[in-house]
LUMFI-475620 format. One record per atom (N, C-alpha, C): residue in three letters; atom name; x, y, z. Coordinates in steps of 0.05 Angstrom, whole numbers, always signed. Each point is the difference from the previous one (the first is absolute). Example, Ala and Ser with C-alpha at 12.3 -4.5 7.8 and 13.67 -1.06 7.14 Angstrom:
2
["ala" "N" [+264 -114 +156]]
["ala" "CA" [-18 +24 +0]]
["ala" "C" [+18 +24 +0]]
["ser" "N" [-7 +21 -14]]
["ser" "CA" [+16 +24 +1]]
["ser" "C" [-15 +22 +14]]
REM end
This chain:
77
["met" "N" [+1081 +262 -1098]]
["met" "CA" [-24 +6 -15]]
["met" "C" [-1 -15 -26]]
["leu" "N" [+23 -2 -14]]
["leu" "CA" [+0 -13 -26]]
["leu" "C" [-5 -30 +4]]
["thr" "N" [+9 -12 +22]]
["thr" "CA" [-6 -29 +4]]
["thr" "C" [-30 -5 +3]]
["ala" "N" [-14 +20 +10]]
["ala" "CA" [-29 -3 +4]]
["ala" "C" [-14 -3 -27]]
["leu" "N" [+10 +14 -21]]
["leu" "CA" [-12 -2 -27]]
["leu" "C" [+3 -28 -11]]
["ala" "N" [+22 -14 +6]]
["ala" "CA" [+5 -27 -10]]
["ala" "C" [-10 -22 +19]]
["his" "N" [-11 +7 +23]]
["his" "CA" [-10 -19 +20]]
["his" "C" [-22 -17 -12]]
["asp" "N" [+2 -27 +4]]
["asp" "CA" [-21 -18 -8]]
["asp" "C" [-23 +0 +20]]
["ala" "N" [-23 +10 -7]]
["ala" "CA" [-22 +3 +19]]
["ala" "C" [-15 -27 +5]]
["ala" "N" [+8 -22 -12]]
["ala" "CA" [-14 -25 +4]]
["ala" "C" [+0 -9 +29]]
["gln" "N" [+20 +7 +15]]
["gln" "CA" [+1 -9 +28]]
["gln" "C" [-12 +20 +20]]
["asp" "N" [-8 +23 -10]]
["asp" "CA" [-11 +21 +18]]
["asp" "C" [-27 -8 +10]]
["arg" "N" [-8 +10 +23]]
["arg" "CA" [-26 -7 +12]]
["arg" "C" [-21 +20 -8]]
["ala" "N" [-24 -9 -2]]
["ala" "CA" [-23 +17 -6]]
["ala" "C" [-5 +18 +25]]
["gly" "N" [-6 +25 -5]]
["gly" "CA" [-6 +18 +22]]
["gly" "C" [-18 +23 -9]]
["gln" "N" [-2 +19 +17]]
["gln" "CA" [-16 +23 -6]]
["gln" "C" [+12 +25 +13]]
["cys" "N" [+3 +21 -16]]
["cys" "CA" [+9 +26 +10]]
["cys" "C" [-23 +19 -3]]
["gly" "N" [-11 +9 +23]]
["gly" "CA" [-25 +15 -2]]
["gly" "C" [-21 -17 -12]]
["lys" "N" [-12 +8 -22]]
["lys" "CA" [-21 -16 -13]]
["lys" "C" [+11 -14 -25]]
["met" "N" [+26 +3 -6]]
["met" "CA" [+12 -11 -24]]
["met" "C" [+11 -28 +5]]
["ala" "N" [-8 -19 -16]]
["ala" "CA" [+11 -27 +1]]
["ala" "C" [+28 +1 -12]]
["val" "N" [+19 -11 +15]]
["val" "CA" [+28 +0 -9]]
["val" "C" [+14 -26 +6]]
["arg" "N" [+25 -2 -10]]
["arg" "CA" [+17 -22 +8]]
["arg" "C" [+24 +12 +14]]
["ile" "N" [+8 -11 +23]]
["ile" "CA" [+20 +11 +17]]
["ile" "C" [+24 -19 +1]]
["gly" "N" [+23 +10 -7]]
["gly" "CA" [+24 -16 +1]]
["gly" "C" [+23 +14 +14]]
["thr" "N" [+21 -14 +7]]
["thr" "CA" [+23 +13 +12]]
["thr" "C" [+25 -10 -15]]
["leu" "N" [+20 +17 -1]]
["leu" "CA" [+25 -6 -14]]
["leu" "C" [+21 +18 +12]]
["glu" "N" [+20 -13 +13]]
["glu" "CA" [+22 +15 +11]]
["glu" "C" [-8 +24 +17]]
["gly" "N" [-20 -3 +17]]
["gly" "CA" [-9 +22 +17]]
["gly" "C" [-20 +18 -12]]
["glu" "N" [-6 -2 -26]]
["glu" "CA" [-20 +16 -13]]
["glu" "C" [-27 -13 +1]]
["thr" "N" [-21 +15 +3]]
["thr" "CA" [-27 -10 -2]]
["thr" "C" [-10 +8 -27]]
["ile" "N" [-9 -20 -15]]
["ile" "CA" [-9 +5 -28]]
["ile" "C" [-30 -4 -2]]
["ile" "N" [-14 +21 -9]]
["ile" "CA" [-29 -1 -3]]
["ile" "C" [-7 +2 -29]]
["arg" "N" [-15 -19 -10]]
["arg" "CA" [-9 -1 -28]]
["arg" "C" [-30 -4 -1]]
["asp" "N" [-12 +10 -21]]
["asp" "CA" [-28 -8 -6]]
["asp" "C" [+2 -22 -20]]
["asp" "N" [-20 -5 -16]]
["asp" "CA" [+1 -22 -19]]
["asp" "C" [+24 +1 -19]]
["ser" "N" [+7 +23 -10]]
["ser" "CA" [+20 +1 -20]]
["ser" "C" [+21 +22 +4]]
["arg" "N" [-2 +17 +21]]
["arg" "CA" [+18 +22 +3]]
["arg" "C" [+13 +1 +27]]
["leu" "N" [+24 +11 +1]]
["leu" "CA" [+13 +6 +25]]
["leu" "C" [-13 +25 +11]]
["val" "N" [-11 -2 +24]]
["val" "CA" [-15 +23 +12]]
["val" "C" [+19 +16 +18]]
["ala" "N" [+15 -15 +17]]
["ala" "CA" [+18 +14 +19]]
["ala" "C" [+22 -19 +9]]
["val" "N" [+22 +13 +8]]
["val" "CA" [+22 -15 +12]]
["val" "C" [+5 +15 +26]]
["gly" "N" [-4 -13 +23]]
["gly" "CA" [+5 +12 +26]]
["gly" "C" [+26 -10 +11]]
["leu" "N" [+16 +18 +9]]
["leu" "CA" [+26 -6 +11]]
["leu" "C" [-1 +4 +30]]
["pro" "N" [+17 -14 +15]]
["pro" "CA" [+1 +6 +29]]
["pro" "C" [+7 +29 +5]]
["lys" "N" [-8 +10 +23]]
["lys" "CA" [+5 +28 +7]]
["lys" "C" [+30 +5 +0]]
["ala" "N" [+9 +21 -13]]
["ala" "CA" [+28 +6 -3]]
["ala" "C" [+12 +8 +27]]
["arg" "N" [+25 -7 +4]]
["arg" "CA" [+14 +7 +25]]
["arg" "C" [+20 +23 -5]]
["ser" "N" [-5 +15 -21]]
["ser" "CA" [+18 +22 -6]]
["ser" "C" [-18 +24 -8]]
["ser" "N" [+12 +21 -9]]
["ser" "CA" [-16 +24 -8]]
["ser" "C" [-15 -5 -26]]
["trp" "N" [+9 -20 -16]]
["trp" "CA" [-14 -6 -25]]
["trp" "C" [-27 -13 +7]]
["arg" "N" [-22 +8 -13]]
["arg" "CA" [-26 -11 +6]]
["arg" "C" [-11 -14 -25]]
["asn" "N" [-12 -23 +4]]
["asn" "CA" [-13 -15 -21]]
["asn" "C" [-26 +13 -7]]
["phe" "N" [-9 -1 -25]]
["phe" "CA" [-26 +11 -8]]
["phe" "C" [-22 -16 +14]]
["val" "N" [+3 -26 +1]]
["val" "CA" [-20 -17 +14]]
["val" "C" [+15 -18 +19]]
["thr" "N" [-9 +0 +25]]
["thr" "CA" [+11 -19 +20]]
["thr" "C" [-21 -20 +8]]
["ala" "N" [+9 -24 +7]]
["ala" "CA" [-18 -22 +8]]
["ala" "C" [+6 -6 +30]]
["glu" "N" [-21 +1 +16]]
["glu" "CA" [+2 -5 +29]]
["glu" "C" [-18 -23 +7]]
["pro" "N" [+12 -22 +10]]
["pro" "CA" [-17 -23 +9]]
["pro" "C" [-17 +9 +24]]
["arg" "N" [-25 -9 +0]]
["arg" "CA" [-18 +6 +23]]
["arg" "C" [-16 -25 +5]]
["gly" "N" [+12 -19 +15]]
["gly" "CA" [-13 -26 +6]]
["gly" "C" [-1 -15 -26]]
["lys" "N" [-24 -9 -8]]
["lys" "CA" [-4 -15 -25]]
["lys" "C" [-3 +19 -24]]
["ala" "N" [-2 +26 +6]]
["ala" "CA" [-4 +20 -22]]
["ala" "C" [+26 +14 -6]]
["leu" "N" [-1 +17 -19]]
["leu" "CA" [+23 +15 -9]]
["leu" "C" [-10 +29 -6]]
["arg" "N" [+13 +20 +10]]
["arg" "CA" [-8 +27 -6]]
["arg" "C" [+21 +13 -18]]
["leu" "N" [-9 +10 -23]]
["leu" "CA" [+17 +14 -19]]
["leu" "C" [-4 +30 +5]]
["his" "N" [+23 +14 +3]]
["his" "CA" [+0 +29 +5]]
["his" "C" [+13 +14 -23]]
["arg" "N" [-12 +22 -10]]
["arg" "CA" [+12 +17 -20]]
["arg" "C" [+14 +23 +14]]
["leu" "N" [+17 +14 -14]]
["leu" "CA" [+15 +23 +11]]
["leu" "C" [-19 +22 +10]]
["asp" "N" [-23 +3 -13]]
["asp" "CA" [-18 +22 +8]]
["asp" "C" [-17 -7 +25]]
["gly" "N" [+5 -24 +11]]
["gly" "CA" [-14 -8 +25]]
["gly" "C" [-24 -18 -5]]
["ala" "N" [-10 -2 -25]]
["ala" "CA" [-22 -18 -6]]
["ala" "C" [+8 -29 +4]]
["his" "N" [-19 -17 +8]]
["his" "CA" [+7 -28 +3]]
["his" "C" [-24 -17 -7]]
["ile" "N" [+6 -26 -4]]
["ile" "CA" [-21 -19 -6]]
["ile" "C" [+8 -26 +13]]
["asp" "N" [-19 -15 +10]]
["asp" "CA" [+5 -25 +13]]
["asp" "C" [-6 -23 -20]]
["cys" "N" [+18 -20 +1]]
["cys" "CA" [-3 -23 -18]]
["cys" "C" [-2 -25 +18]]
["arg" "N" [-16 -18 -8]]
["arg" "CA" [-3 -25 +15]]
["arg" "C" [+3 -24 -19]]
REM end
């Protein structure tokens, strides 16, 4: 998570999560979502243990689905 804060967004691709324009990057298995100036979310792969990530990122073809612990999700392209 801390590496996401220092991640250089210059190489990230433009995308959209729901109706929000974002930049999407990856770093060491993390999916990093930013808007113009803020870190919006960091999605981690689904945990393989009893520990659960607050946000998980699941690839879905060319899209990406972010899931929260409460079951809410949003698709990013």
